[in-house]
N, C-alpha and C positions, 0 to 999 in steps of 0.2 A: 504494500500500500504506500503510495507516495503522499507528499504533503498536500497536493491539490485535492486529492480524494478525501483526506482527513479534514481539510478546511470545509469542504462541501458537507461532510457529515456533521461537523460542528454547527454549521449554519442551519442544517435541516434538523438539528437537535437530536441526532442519532447518537452522538457522543456528548457526554457532559463537558461543558466548557468550564475550566476551573475559575475563570473570571466571574461566571454567573453564580457560582456556589455561594460566595460571600453575600452578593446582593440579594439572592433569593432567601438566604437565611435571615438577613437583616429585615427584609420585607415581611417574612413570616413572623418574626419576633415582634415587629411593630403592629401587625394585624392580629396578634394572638387573641387579644381580649376585645376585638372590635365588635363582635356580635354578641357580647355578653349583655344580659339583662341585670337589673338590680338583684334579682334572686340569685343569679350566678355569683355575683360578688359576695353576697351574704353567706352562701354555702362555702365559698372559698375561704373566707375569713373564719367561719365556724370550724371547718376541718383543719385549717392551718394552725390556728391558735388554741381553740378549746379542745377539739377531739384529739389532736396529737398529744396535748398535755394530759388529758384524762386517760388516754390509753397507755401512757408511760408510767402511771402511778404504781401498778403492780411490780414492774421491774425496778423502779426506784426503791420500793419497800424491800425487795429481795436484796438489792445491793447494800442497802442500809444494814440489814441483818447480817450479811456476809462481812461487812466492815467491822461490825460489833463482835462477831464470833472469832474471825481469824485475822483481823487487822487490814485486810484489803478485800476488794470485790473482784468479780470476774471482769468488770469494766476496767478496773485499774490494771489488770494484767494484760489487757489487749494492747496497750501502749505502755509497756513497763518502763521504757526509758523516759518518757514524758512524766510519768507518775513519780519516778525516783528523782528526776530533775526538779519537779515542783517541791518535793520534800526537802531536798538538799538546798535549793536556792532560797526557799522561805526561811529555813533554819539558819543559814549563813547570814542572811540579812538581819534576822532577829538577834543573832549573836553579836553582830557588828553594832546594831543600834543600842542594845542593852548592856554591852560589855560583859556578857555572861559566858565567857569561855576562858580557858587557861591561856594567858598571853605568853606562851613559851615559843621562842624562836631559836633556831640553831645557827650559831655563829660560824665563821670561816674555820675556826679551830675545831669544830665538831662538838663543842660544848653547848648545852642547852642553857638559855638564860631567859629571864622574864623582862620583856621589853614591850610595853604597851603600844607606842607609836609604830614600831616595826610590825607588830602583830596586826594592828589595824590595816596597815598597808597590804599585808598578806591576805587578810580577809577580803579587802577590796579587789585584789587581783583574782581571787577565787570567784567572787560574786560576778565580776565582769566576764570572766571566761565562761562560767556556767550560764550566764545570761545569753551569750552568743550561741552556746550549745542549744539552749532552749529555743531560740529563734530558728535554728536549723531544724529542730525536731518538729516544730509547728509547720515549717515549710512554706509559709506564705511570703517570706522575704529572702531568706538565706537558704542555700542548699549546700550540703557537705557530702562529697563522694569520697570514700576511702580509696587511696591510691591513684587519684586522678592527676594527670600531668597539668602543667601550667597552660600548655597549648589547648588542652581540652577545656580548661576553665574559661579561657578567652573565647573559644568557639561557643561554649554553652551560653556565656553572657551575651554574645552577639545574637544568638538564636533567640534568647529571652527578650532582647530589645525588639527584634523584628516581629515577634509574635504578640507583642503588647502585653507582657506579663507584669507591667508596672515596675515595681522596685525589685522584682525577683532576680537574684544573681547568685553566683557561687561565692563561697567564703574566700576572701583574699588571704595572702600569706601572713599578714599581721594578725588577722582574726584567728587563723588556724594556729599560730604560735600561742596566742592567748588562751585558746581552748586547751591545747596540750599542756600549757603551764598550769592551768587551773586543775586539771586532773593530777598532775605531778604534785602540786602543793596539797591537794586534798589527800592524796596517798601519804605524803610525808608528814602532814600535821593532823592526821586522822584522830590520834589519841588526844590531841589538844582541844578538840571540839566539844568536850563534855562541859557541863555546867559547873 
């Protein structure tokens, strides 16, 4: 098949023209509620807000009981990394605000000493790093791919810009360093996080 035959098929709408896909989708989205009556809007609001809330009550009760019995629910284990990040991040912020942890830092000589300003700086670095990790887990702004090269990051960022993903982008080298440093500091000072 040559190009002239293909262009004739596109004109006769035998082949889907990619240029028309976007416009027809936009048109259908704009005309979606065009024929709706008041009753259709009332039903939509009822099902979206009231019925969805009402039908979720039994599962919310089940998750509440599971959290009471074993400390976590099935919903928490679906995205375990986000659940753990929420716990870690909230408690690190609480410890930083209330000064309720052991301010022990390890000096260059390997000896442990109690230094409040240096400890607050360590807590700030952990909070910043885990906040970046949380933004990656949510996935609406930052993306982190393990073992991805810098060229692939640049290519992903370019694709994200052309597809109108908004602020969606890969983690840059500085953010990746901060994330790794937060995990290293958390591991190093784990026993200093008690009240």
